[in-house]
N, C-alpha and C positions, 0 to 999 in steps of 0.2 A: 600574433606576437612578432615584434620587430626583429629581423636578423641584423639590420644595421640602420642607424638613424643619425640625424644631425639637426641642430637648431642654429639658424643664422639670424643675425640682427642687423638692422640699419637704423642709425639715428643721425639726423642732420637737420638743424634748424627746428622747424615744427614737425618734422617727420620722425616717427618712431615705429618701425615695422619689424615683423618677425616672419621667418619662413622656416617651416619644419618639413623634413623629407625623411621617408623610411622605405626600406626594403622589407616586405612582409611575405610570409608563406601563405599560399592560397590555392586550394584545389590541386595539390600535387605540383605546384610550380611557385612562382614568385611574382609579386606585383610591386610597383613603385608608386607610393602615394605621397601627397603633399598637402599642407595647410598654410595659408598665408593671410596677412592682414595687419591692421594696427595692433600693437601690443596692448593686451588687456581687453580687446573687443572680441566679439564672435568672429572666428576665422572662416574664410572661404576654404573649401576642400576640393580636391581633385585627384586624378590619377594619371600617370604617364603610360600606363599599360591597360589597354581595353580588356585584355584577357591575360591570364597567367603566362609567364615566359620562363625559360630556364634561368638558372642562377647567374651564369656568365652574362647573359643579355641584360638581366635586371641590374647587375653591377655596372655595366657600361652606361645604361640609361641613368642610373642614380648618380654616378660620378659626373656625367655630362651636365645633369641638372644642377648639382652643387657648384660645378665650375662656372656655369652661366650666372648663377646668383652672386658668387664672389666677384665675378667680373663686373657686376653692376654695383659693387660697393658693400655687399653684405659680408659680415665677419662672424666667426664663432664666438667672439667676446660679446658679452651682453651690453657693453657700453656702445657697441655699434659704430665705432669711429670709422668713417669711410676709408677703406683700403688699408687701415693699420694692420700690420702683421700678415698681409696677404701678398701674393706674388705681384700685385699691381701697385704696391706702395710707391714705386718709382714713377707712376703715371699720374700722380697728383701734381698739377701745375703750380698750386699755391696762389692762383689768381682767381678771384670771384668777381663777376661783373656786377654793375649796378642794375638792380631790377626795379621795375616800375609798378606803381599801384594804378588801378583803373579809376576813371572818373565818369560822372554822368554828364548829360547834355547841358545842364544848368552850369556846371563848372566849366565846360568847354566854352560856353558863351562868355563867361567872365574872363577866361584866359585869352580868348580872341581879341578882347578889347583892352587887354593889359599889356602895355609896351615892355613890361619887365619880363615877359615870357616870349621865347622864340618857339617856332614850330617846325617839325620835320615830318616827312611821311614815314609811317610805320610799315616796314617791309614784311612780307609774308614768307619768312624763311626760317633758318636755324641759327640761333645765337652762336657767334664764333668770335673768340678773342684770339689774337695772334701775337706772338713775340718773335722779333727778329734779333738775332744775336750771332755774331761771327758767321754771317751769311747763311745761317740755318733758321728756317721758319718753323715754329711750333704752334699748333692750334690747341685750344681748350674750349670746353663747352660751358654752359651756364652753371654747372656744378663744380667747375674748376678742375675737371678731369681732362687729360690730354686725349685728343681725338685726331684721326687722320683728316687731312684737308685736300681739296682738289689740287692736282698738279698744275692746273692752269692758274689758280689763285696763287699758289706758292711761287711760280715763276714770275708772275706780274709783280708780286711784292718784292722779290729780289731785284727785278729790273728797276723798280722805282726807288727802293731804299739803298741799293748797293751794299756797301759795307757798314751802313749806319744801323745802330740799334734802336728799337722802338717797340712799344707795346700798344696794340690797336684793339678797338672794340667795334663790332659790327654785326651784320646779318648776312649769312650765306644763302643765296637763292640759286640753287643749281651750281653752276660754275662761276657765278658772279658774286663778288664780295662787296657789299654796300657798307662803307665805313661811316660811323657817326660819332666817333670819339677817339682820342689819343691819350694814353696814360703816362707815357714817358718817351723821351727822345734824347739820343746821345747819352743815355744814362741819367738824364735829369728827370726827376719826378714832376709830373705835371698835374697830378690829381688835385692839388690844392689851388690850381689856377682856376679862373672862372670859365664858363662855357665858351664865351667868345674868344678868349685867349687860346683855348685848346683848339678851337675851330681854325684859327689863324695858323697855328702850328701844323695842323693836319692839311690845310690847303697848300702848304709849301711843297707837298709831295703828290697830292692826289687831286685830280679834277673832279667837278661834280658830275653827276650822271648825265647831264645835258652835254657834256664835253668828254665823252668816254673814250673815243678813239685817240691814240692807237692802243689803249689799254682797257679793253672792254671788260676784263675779268675783275678789275678792282676800281671802284670809283667812290666818291664822297657824296653822301646824301645831302641834297640841297637844303639850306636853312631859310625859312621865311621869317622876316622881321617886320614889325609895324602892323597896324590894324588892317589896312587895306590889303596888303600882301598876304597876310595870314587868312583873312576871310575869303579872298579870291581862291587861294590854293585849297582851302578847306572845302569849299563848294565844288571845285573841280574834281578833287580826289574822291569826294563822296559820290558824285555822279559817275565816276569811272569805276566805282565799286572797289576801290583800293582797300587794303586791310584796315587802315586807320591812320591816326596821327599821334605824334608824341610832342608834348610841351615840356620845355626846359627853362628853368629860371636862369636868366642871363648871368648872374653873379655867383652861381652855385658851383662848389667843387664836385669832384667825382667821388662818390661814397659807395663802396662795394656792398652788396646785399640789398635787401628790401626793407624799408621802414615799416613799422607796424601799421601806419596809416599815413596818408598824405605823402609829402616828400617834395623834392625840388625837380623831379622828373616824373611826369604823369602820362598815361596813355588812354586813348579812346579808340575803340574798334567800331568800324562801320558794319562789319559782318560778325555774326555770332559764332564762336567756337568754344569748345570745352575739352578738357583732358579727362578721358575715361579710362577704366581698366577693362580688360577682356575677362568677363565672367566665365565664358565658355565658348567653344566653337561649335556652330550648328553642323550636325552630321550631314555629310554629303552636299553641303552648300558652301558657297564662298561668302559666308556671312558669320558674324560673331555677335554674342550677347554682350551688351554694354553695361557697365556698372559705374557708380559714382559714390561718393561719401555723403552721408546724411547725418551730420554730427559724428557720433562714434559708430554708426552703423554703416554697412555697405548695402546699397540698394541697386536694383536694376533700372535702367532707363531706356530699354528698347534694344533694337538690333541695328546693325549697319552692314551693308554689302561691301565686300572687299573687291575692288575692280581688278581685272586680270593683270594690269601693269604693276600691281603691288603684290608682295608676298603676304600670305595669311599670317597675322601675328600669333604669338603663343598665348595660351591661357595665363592670365596674370599680368600681361604686358600693358604698359601705358600707351595710349594712342590718342591722336587729336581728331576731333570730329566737328565739322561745321554743321549748323542746323538753322532752321528758320525761326523756330521758337520752341519752348517746352510747355507741355501741359502741366496743370497744377500738381499732378502726382510725380512729375519729373521726367516722363517719357519725352524723347526728342522727336520733333516733327521734321521730316525730310532730312535725316542725317546723311552726311557725306563724309566718307573716310578720307582724311588728309595725309595720314602717315604715322609712323611710330614716334613716341617721345621717350623711348627707353634710353637711359643714360643721361637724359637731360633733366628730367623731373623725378621727384621722389614719390609723389602720390597723385591720385585723381582729384579733380575739383570736387567741391561740395555742391550739392544741388541748389543751395541757396544763392549761388553765383549765376544761375541760369537766367535767361530772359524768358519770362513766362507769358503765355498768351492770356490776355485779359478777358474776363467774362466767360470763361470756359470751365466746365466741370469735368471731373474724371470720367463720368459716364460718356461724355461726348467723344472721348478719345477712342472708344471701342467701336 
């Protein structure tokens, strides 16, 4: 029987999740249990207490768990509006970045030969939008939530922009901020301008990465135009095992969010990675069990080791994993932990998005 319980909800775009937590009596003490997953589906279950504890300790564990979930956008209201009515309501930036759909190699070949599309390198970092206003720099993530940013990036933006206002979009790789778009400047909305016009506005303040000094913490991603330039850069980046490339239609405006399909900004990855959730933590080991979505079900896709330079993620956390390929059943071959995606994404990828090994049966996996 529950001594105390709560149900929290998160709904944003295609995500509709629920998280239940309870304090329950057990064997003369108390335990903290939880269940989570997509609303209406079979939920994953777990506990925060391996054995019963006293009521005060259970209460502390329970309150910490609820606080962690509300900090990620869950709310008591069943509408699940991100941060509405919670203490973090003031941390919604109101800005959502333009997100890209993936393409296959046939589409890449077509876009390389189409002069209406420009190409940029896709950086392997964390999406970061920044707003400069009154000499204050504010960062926000791909969900539109305010996040802390590197003090090095903050100072370089101030050095470059001075007292000018601007809204920028880019990717943070450690303490370096790679800029690939500008949404406004001096209070003027640029989102309806074409890609080339926005690039010109951005270039007035920031050099490309080939000319980074003396501002190595902030630079502009180089743009490749024309068939020969794109083809040469594409081959070079692929040989260097860069993360991938992005194609943008020259005349396209900046449109927040992700289109259901296609779009005027598209991405192609040279290396495979996917977003998983942590099903469980392997006892006594620096490894976790991985899970992904399979339609409305949650399924396991193997294990991944957490290297010593990373903290071990929590059960239910979203994490990014690089892999060589996936077996037909969904298990990942040679997975490598890349880091947490908590606060950036709402749900794990579906196994249908994986790159599968051809001509292999499930039995060969074992």
